C-alpha angles and dihedrals in degrees: 000000000000119000130219095276087090096036140282121302089256092051092049090056093049115095091206095055118105117207118217107298094237089062098031093061097057090042089055092048087050090063090052093051090050092060104025100100094041091048098058096034097083092055089052091048094048092047089050092052091049091052105249101089133109113325093013095107085212119159084225091064093109085067090068090052089051091052090049089051092050092048088063097041097051095038084062094045092049090049090055088052086061103039101039100021130177128227109331092340118104135029092238086228132119092269114152114209123208144157109298124233088197091080097053094094090063096037099049097057089042093061105023108141091343095112117203089331091075094059097077092064093040095051092046088052089049091054096046091043089052092053089051089048089052091054090055087070090071092062104026091093093052093053094043089099085075090056106062122160087277090063101033092044091052092048092051090046091051092048089053093047091050093048094048091074091051091053092054090048091052092049092049093053108283134274095290089065096048110121092023128105091244092060109102095003122151087249090061097040098046099071088044092053090048089055092051094046095045088046092054093043096053092040096054104025103043134052140219119010094353090059094045095048093047095122092053093047089049092053091049091051092048089048092054091049090049091049093056089046089057095248098121116091120196094176096108095049096072092048093051119099126235099233140014136164132218120255118219114228089000092171099029132241128295131169113226109165094196091060092041093051092046091051092050092050092049089048087067090054091046091050092054088049090053092050087054093046094047091048089047092053097050091043097045096038104033106015096238142096120268115254124239090247092054091048092050094044091051089051093049089051092048092055097040090049091053095045093051090043091055091053090059100039102266128128129249119294131217138165112286114238096200087065090055087060088049091055090050093047098048097035089217108133097179113136089198091064088059090045087060088051089050092052089051090051090052089051089053090051094049098040107043090192091067091051089048091054091051090047089063089077102106115241091238091058090052088046091063091055096046093049087065094042098043088051088052089054089058090044091052089053091052088049090054089048087057089076091060121106099240100218124143092267095058095041089055092052092048093046095051097041093046094044094051096040097045092038093056088050091054097041110031092160088074086080097045093126094059124087116279095248092051091048092055092045095049099037089059083074093213097092100046092043092049093047093047093047093047093044096047092044089056096042107039118083113253093238120044119202113263094018094138102144101066113161093015099084120089127183112239111247099032091097130213095278094050092047088054088058101250113164121252091255090051090053091050091050090049095243122148129196 
């Protein structure tokens, strides 16, 4: 539980409340640390696919550094669209925006082996896809009937389940070490375990700010341990510049309809994810459902952030699910805390040396923090599902959607005869699970014959507190209604 040093319970659930500045700043930075590695990774992957990434010895290598810089800058700008907003744009909620992994299946084939020359068509697709995504905001409220807690809760749960694997990979040393003896060694795991233990210790055995900032404190502790183990490298800090500005249309404009169509299709997936994330934040942080205005505003900000990012050479933006888990864990709903984090991201983008300093945090240290937060995303999804009437109809919908979605994650070779892009889209689990849940929810009759035990069925594993509808932060604090 958090005490009054941060604010009253009612204030902590209010998006417009600002905690004391001395506590709000580190809480904002905590949000940045939660998403930093995931935010810059897509740029590294795209540059590697194009042929000018790490180890390529390409003279175009500085373009990757520029893409990383823009990933930070426009994640911060897109986050301001969400937290501050203007007109219909922005949910005015503590939603953190960042570069989306969901678009990689479209982006990788678009630039594979093309070098910098492939970026013109890619960035044009990002811009047009962002405009399409923005337009979804006009109808997202009208189709929200197709996204009840059964669907959005399942989406958030699937996001959490997909991310959990990433957290373990980070803690074991990261994808570049997979297949090597160093991956999963005690040397890699030890700092991550320190992060987890310190996070749990501060969360449950301290109060007030120290409890709320448990993840940040855990990461700092893990960082110190990693430093003394020789895992922190400051080599890139000295090479980083002090100031740089974005260049519009850096690589030109090129129409590639395959990329544009792919970006628009993925925008629909991103919009569904944003509905789930927005609902997860309001449910986990304030114990309520998101309003239609908040859902539409979040979608507008998603699309605008992506379109603007494409103009300056950054990749598509979307709401970051790991920060949904952080909201649920801290119980601090203040959008102004996230605004502080956004300003810090913008500083990282404009001052490459700041980003280089943050980039010294070893990936296994970040892994310890995200294991906790990714698990909280899955828990937030389960909490959203606690509002569902568990009759036979809804149990069948959940069972089929979860089985197919999770099953394709666990056995991707089941789709080996499909095209590569379709394989990546479907084996993520999120798209098929969402499609099945939406489709069955619209097609199946509300009352199935013989469904005579409505309200009495509970899913094993939800737990008494979750079934009673307690928020994720309440569950973490051990409170029961």
